[in-house]
C-alpha positions, 0 to 999 in steps of 0.5 A: 500340300498333301500339306499346307504351303501350297499343298501338303497332304498330311494324313497320318501324322500327329498334330504336335511337333516333334520334340527336340533338344532345346537350345538351352542344351545346345548352348551349353556345348557352344557358349556357356563355358566361355561366357561364364569364365568371362563373367567370373574373371570380370567379377560380374556374375552377381551383377546380372540384371534384366536390363543386361539380358534384354540388351544382349537379346536385342543384339542377337546374343541369345545364348548370353541373354539366356544365361543371364535370365537363367541366373536370375531365375535361379537366384529368385525362384519365386519370381514368375517374370524371369520364367516369362523372359526365358520363355519369350527368349526361347520363342524368339530363338525358335523353341516353342516347346521349351518356351511352354515349359518356362511359361508353365513354371511362371503360371505355377507361381502365378496362375493369372500372370498376364505375361505367361498367359500371353506367352502360352498364346504365342506358343499356341500361335507358333504351333498353329493350334486353335487355342491361341485366341482364347489364351490371348483373351485370357491374357487381356483379362489379366491385363487389359492394357497388354497390347501384345495380346491384342496384336496377337489376336489380329495376327491369328485372325489374319492367319485364318483369312478373316480380314475384317476381324484382323483389321478390327483387332489391329486397330484396337491394338493401335488404340492402346499403343499407336506405335505398336509394330505388330498391329501396323504389320498386320494392317500393312499385310492386309494391304500388301496381300490385296496387291496394294503397292503402298500402304499407310501402315508400313511399320518401318521396323525390322520386326514388322517386316518379319511379320509381313514376311510371315504372312507372305509365306503363309499365303505361299507368296515366297518371292514377296516373303524373301523381299520382306525378310531382306528389308527386315535385315537391311534395318537390323542385320542381327535379326537372326530369325529373319535371316533364318527365314530368308535362308530356308525360303531360298532353299525351298525355291531351290536357290541353294547357294544363296540359302547356304550363305544366309544360313551360315551367317546365322550359324556363325553368328551364334544363331544355331537353332534347330531350323538353321542347324537341321537345314544346314545338315540337310544341305550337306547331304545334297551330294547324295542325290542325282538330278534328271532333267527334261524340257518340262521336269526336273526330278531329284532322287537319292542315288541309292534308289534313283535307277529304280524309281525314275521310270515310274516317277517320270511317267507320272510327272509327264502324265500329270503335266499333260492332264493339267495343261489341258484341264487348267488351260495353262502352260507353265513358264518353266519346269516342275522340280520334284525332290524325293526323300527316302528319309522322312526326317530329311523331308520334314527338314526340307519343309521346316516351318510349315504349319499343321500336320506332318506332310507327305508332300509339299509344293513351293511354286514349281518346286515339290518335295515329297516322301519316297515310297521307301520312307514310309511303311509299305502301303501307308501312302500312295506316292502317285496320288500324292504326286498328282495332288502336289502337281495340281498345286503348281497349276492352281497357285500359278493361275492365281498368283498364289492368291487362292485360299488354302481350302480351295487349292487343297480341295482341288488337289484332293479332287484331282487324285480321284480323277485318275481312278476312284481307287485313288479317291479320299474315302471317309475315315473314322475322324470324318465320320465323327465330325459329320456325326457331331456336326463339326464340319466348318462353313465354307467361308471359314474352312481355312481355319481348319487347316491353319488353326485346328481345334483338334489334331483330327480337324486338319484331316477332316478339312482336307476331306471336306474341301475335296468333297466340296470340289467334287460337289461343285464339279458335279453340280456346276461343272469343271468350268465353275472351278476354273472361273473361281480360280480366275476370281481368286487371282483378283484378290476377292474373298470366298463369299464373293466368289461363291455368290458370283460363280455359284449364284448362292449365298455361302450359308445356302451353299453349305446347306446344299453341300450337306444335302449332297454329302449326307446320303453318301455317308449316312450308312457309315455315320448311322452304323459307326458305333455298331461297326466299331464293336463288330470290327473288334469282334470279327478280328478277334474271331480271326485270331481264334480262326473261328471262320464260321463266326467271321463268315456269319458276322463279317459281311454285315460289318463290311457293308456298314462301312465299305470304305474302310480298307485299313489294317485288318479290314473286313475284306481281308478277314473274309478272304482269310475265312473263305480261303480256310473254307476252300472257297477260293472264288469267294476269297478272290471276290473279297480281295477284288472289292478290297482293291476296288475300294482303295486298299493299298497293302502290297502283300494283300494285293500280291495275294489277290494277284496270285489267286488270279494267276491260279485261276488262269486270269493272268491279264487281271493279275498283271493289272492288279500287280501294277497298282503296287508300282504306284504304292510301293515299287521297292518290292523286288518279288513283285517286279519279278512276278509282274515281269513274268506275267507281262511276258506271258500276256505279250507285253514285252515293253512292260516286262522290260520296265519290270526287269530293269526294276529288278536289276536296279534293286540289286537282286541276289541273282543278277545273272538271272535278272540280266537273262530275264531282261534279255528275254524281254528285249527279244520279245520287243525285237531289240536284239542288240540290247538283248545281246548286251544283257546276255553278255552281262549275265555271262560275265557274272556267271560264265556257265549260265546255260540258258544265257549261253543258248539264247546268245548263240541263237541270237548270234546265228540269226 
């Protein structure tokens, strides 16, 4: 993603999951009253035991098990073990945040409780946080015989693609308990991920196959994940987490009828956690979308914005496919499907279960889901760059049969953004500067860890940047063919150190040194002057608020040049442009805004301001080129389309004017008659008289007395 499944980009969102209603609240609305009444009538409420709760849990009767453990904890508030049971139940039901509350309660009673420490480690692992292994070690210190903690260490190591450590930790768990299902599943996963058809570690247990499915999912091998989930359900049809994972994965691949069946089975069986409920809710809205199909693409857009967005998205999809088929020397076996969500929450549900940060886009084989421009604050993300990023994943995953490590597919995707234009490139941000300054970039052979188990929220962002720069470096020093050779190597299930040695002829540690020697000169100034820049940034923007333009012009250029990549809110380019405008130096203001755009600035209002300055200076072609950038950032700007359409007409590009005036009409203008008339003029310029007449008739149907339309229609009819 701009994410993680195959690529998702996650840049702006925090690392913690959104909070939600815990299942304990939900069950009060669905099961509790009936269950408690039954208990009271049977006279069994006081007979609740741990064994009873565990039996209900094993049967998949989560709500009833929850009530048993809650009743026990209320009667025995000083017993930490009941809180541990509640936490483990919440985890199994899919509510790690509620589980954390329960484990915290247990630790408040007994700070060395091994079960609670293990529970906290499991929560951390569930949320893909970097502290899972440390917490598991603490649990083992509290109870050296706690095999679940040892098995969790194996799981976390394999999630980091550290195969040797994963095997070592799994064997330690089996030394503690030769029948441990989780350890066997980790060892089986190692074999299966290496494409071995059989494994001596087959767990022959439903939950073991659930774990195997997890690793297939994490490695973007969704068909194999689905097969593992089905195998789990053959052994235990009431293993609702497996059925929920199965349903969601089927939905991700566009197999909606199958997905709906599995998710409804979960819901009707009482497994109504957020993953199931939210996914079903999302699927119930699919009738709001419409689908456009070509021989190579499937584009799914919300009906309310489909007419507006389709031309822009289709053009970028077609361009990317042309580029990538040539670059990767690969023809896909089927069309690429792109789903665009105007509601970010719908998109988040569409990608539910993925680790790491919230995404802009995510790829599942040949299926891409992403935010619509309307789902984000204007200028906060570049939808065309995100689409290009995601479509590169389709090719790298296909070439390697999804064996490419996360750092490499993400790095290539980030690299690909910049191949369209330097303005699309990833730029060094404050998080990256701090990481470079503090020497916190990861070695290449452990870079996957920065995506899967970040030690801090910013580490994922930094890892995207680092991976992208690594691919820039490889391409610059060894050439694009080296990238292709590495992809072919990864398809054979070899690891990163082996690939680096084979294709780049250096040891991984030496590669790291060469990479930093290449990167340092590019970021040296920003890193060295970051503290001064930060203070100067505050000072100059305070001067902007006070309209102290002399201070802005005195201090701003130095602050700008200390960190030229910074084009976010209140950038020095914008501050200086305001100051120059206030001083009447329009040429200097225009120059600052041109630098803003050249360095990747994406605020639509700032870009429109530059375009208007260029128009005033008589530079209409430059103004049109500047405005066209907004179509790839935030095309839902009606005024921009009107302005760009007029410029296209003025500079003799009627086809571009047709596109823009179509966008005006699609955006439901306040004056539709004028919009139809403008489109008619564009058709006239393109010598498409019949279409021009149709638009003029549409204008006159809305406003029969619209004189310009009457005159143009009469003129066309006379010819």
